[in-house]
C-alpha positions as CSV (number, residue, x, y, z in Angstrom):
1,X,36.4,-11.4,-15.3
2,X,32.7,-11.2,-16.0
3,X,30.2,-10.3,-13.2
4,X,27.7,-13.1,-12.7
5,X,24.0,-12.0,-12.7
6,X,21.1,-14.3,-12.2
7,X,18.3,-13.9,-14.8
8,X,14.9,-15.4,-15.5
9,X,13.9,-15.1,-19.1
10,X,10.1,-15.4,-19.5
11,X,10.3,-13.8,-23.0
12,X,10.2,-15.6,-26.3
13,X,13.6,-14.2,-27.1
14,X,17.3,-15.0,-26.4
15,X,19.1,-13.6,-23.4
16,X,20.4,-10.1,-23.9
17,X,24.0,-10.2,-25.2
18,X,26.8,-7.9,-26.1
19,X,26.9,-7.3,-29.9
20,X,30.6,-6.6,-30.1
21,X,33.6,-7.5,-27.9
22,X,33.9,-3.9,-26.5
23,X,30.1,-3.1,-26.2
24,X,29.1,-1.5,-22.8
25,X,25.4,-2.3,-23.3
26,X,23.3,-5.2,-24.3
27,X,20.2,-4.7,-26.4
28,X,16.9,-5.4,-24.7
29,X,13.9,-6.6,-26.7
30,X,10.2,-6.0,-26.3
31,X,8.2,-9.0,-25.2
32,X,4.7,-8.4,-26.6
33,X,1.6,-10.5,-27.4
34,X,0.4,-7.8,-29.7
35,X,2.1,-4.8,-31.2
36,X,1.9,-1.4,-29.4
37,X,1.5,1.7,-31.4
38,X,2.8,5.0,-29.9
39,X,1.3,8.2,-31.4
40,X,3.4,11.3,-31.3
41,X,4.2,12.3,-27.7
42,X,2.6,9.1,-26.4
43,X,4.4,6.9,-23.9
44,X,4.0,3.3,-22.9
45,X,5.5,0.8,-20.5
46,X,6.9,-2.0,-22.6
47,X,7.5,-5.4,-21.0
48,X,10.7,-7.4,-21.6
49,X,9.9,-10.7,-19.9
50,X,13.2,-10.4,-18.0
51,X,13.8,-10.6,-14.2
52,X,17.3,-10.1,-12.8
53,X,19.1,-10.4,-9.5
54,X,22.0,-8.0,-9.4
55,X,24.9,-8.4,-6.9
56,X,25.0,-5.9,-4.1
57,X,26.9,-2.8,-5.2
58,X,25.6,-3.0,-8.8
59,X,22.9,-1.4,-10.8
60,X,21.5,-1.8,-14.3
61,X,20.8,1.3,-16.4
62,X,18.3,1.3,-19.2
63,X,19.4,3.6,-22.0
64,X,18.0,4.6,-25.4
65,X,19.2,3.0,-28.6
66,X,20.8,5.7,-30.7
67,X,19.4,4.3,-34.0
68,X,15.8,4.4,-32.7
69,X,16.3,7.9,-31.4
70,X,17.9,9.3,-34.5
71,X,15.8,7.5,-37.2
72,X,12.4,7.2,-35.4
73,X,12.4,9.7,-32.5
74,X,11.9,6.9,-30.0
75,X,13.6,7.3,-26.6
76,X,13.2,6.3,-22.9
77,X,11.3,8.7,-20.8
78,X,13.4,8.3,-17.7
79,X,16.9,8.1,-19.0
80,X,18.7,6.4,-17.7
81,X,16.2,4.1,-15.9
82,X,17.8,2.5,-12.9
83,X,17.3,-1.1,-11.8
84,X,18.4,-1.5,-8.2
85,X,20.1,-4.7,-6.9
86,X,17.1,-5.5,-4.7
87,X,14.4,-5.2,-7.5
88,X,13.0,-8.5,-8.5
89,X,10.1,-7.6,-10.7
90,X,9.9,-7.7,-14.5
91,X,12.0,-5.2,-16.2
92,X,9.7,-2.7,-18.0
93,X,10.9,0.1,-20.4
94,X,9.1,3.4,-20.6
95,X,9.2,4.3,-24.3
96,X,8.1,7.7,-25.6
97,X,7.5,8.8,-29.2
98,X,9.0,12.2,-29.8
99,X,8.5,12.1,-33.5
100,X,5.6,13.5,-35.6
101,X,4.6,10.0,-36.9
102,X,3.1,6.9,-35.2
103,X,5.6,4.2,-34.2
104,X,4.7,0.6,-33.7
105,X,6.7,-1.5,-31.3
106,X,6.7,-5.2,-32.3
107,X,7.5,-8.3,-30.4
108,X,11.3,-8.9,-30.3
109,X,12.2,-5.4,-31.4
110,X,15.3,-4.0,-29.8
111,X,14.0,-1.1,-27.8
112,X,16.8,0.0,-25.5
113,X,20.1,-1.1,-24.1
114,X,21.1,-2.2,-20.6
115,X,24.4,-1.3,-18.9
116,X,25.3,-3.1,-15.7
117,X,27.8,-1.3,-13.6
118,X,29.1,-0.9,-10.0
119,X,28.0,2.1,-8.0
120,X,29.0,3.9,-4.8
121,X,26.9,4.8,-1.8
122,X,27.6,7.9,0.2
123,X,27.6,8.9,3.9
124,X,26.6,12.5,4.2
125,X,28.8,14.8,6.3
126,X,26.9,17.9,7.3
127,X,28.9,21.1,7.3
128,X,28.6,24.9,7.2
129,X,31.1,25.5,4.4
130,X,32.5,23.8,1.3
131,X,36.0,24.0,-0.2
132,X,36.5,26.5,-3.0
133,X,36.9,25.2,-6.5
134,X,37.7,26.8,-9.9
135,X,34.1,26.4,-11.0
136,X,32.5,27.6,-7.8
137,X,28.7,27.9,-8.0
138,X,28.6,28.3,-11.8
139,X,26.2,26.1,-13.6
140,X,23.6,25.8,-16.4
141,X,25.8,27.2,-19.2
142,X,28.1,29.3,-17.1
143,X,31.1,28.6,-19.4
144,X,29.4,30.2,-22.4
145,X,28.7,28.8,-25.8
């Protein structure tokens, strides 16, 4: 059963949609009056024209598109970007150009993907000790190459 999410589309483009029956994410398009050129290492907030109302207990994650990352060196600066259920503003995407060449974002270009998923909240329980585990405090490459 699909989760119902209210959306306002003030862009010039169709609503985001799943490209295949088993896709987890929907492509999100830039909504621009004029193209935006990103020089190498430059970042910009790209508008989408989309506003959503997620149900309580859900979030939307904005993730890079693998094709743009591999072919053009374009990714999202805060990956994944999180949209909380109580946010009502326009969805903006922070793109960064990690390549050595200029990249121009055009109106309607698929710039990222959105995954909508349930999330948990925690209630902290302060303590003086934690249970042992096989990993313990090992981190940051502790298992070797």
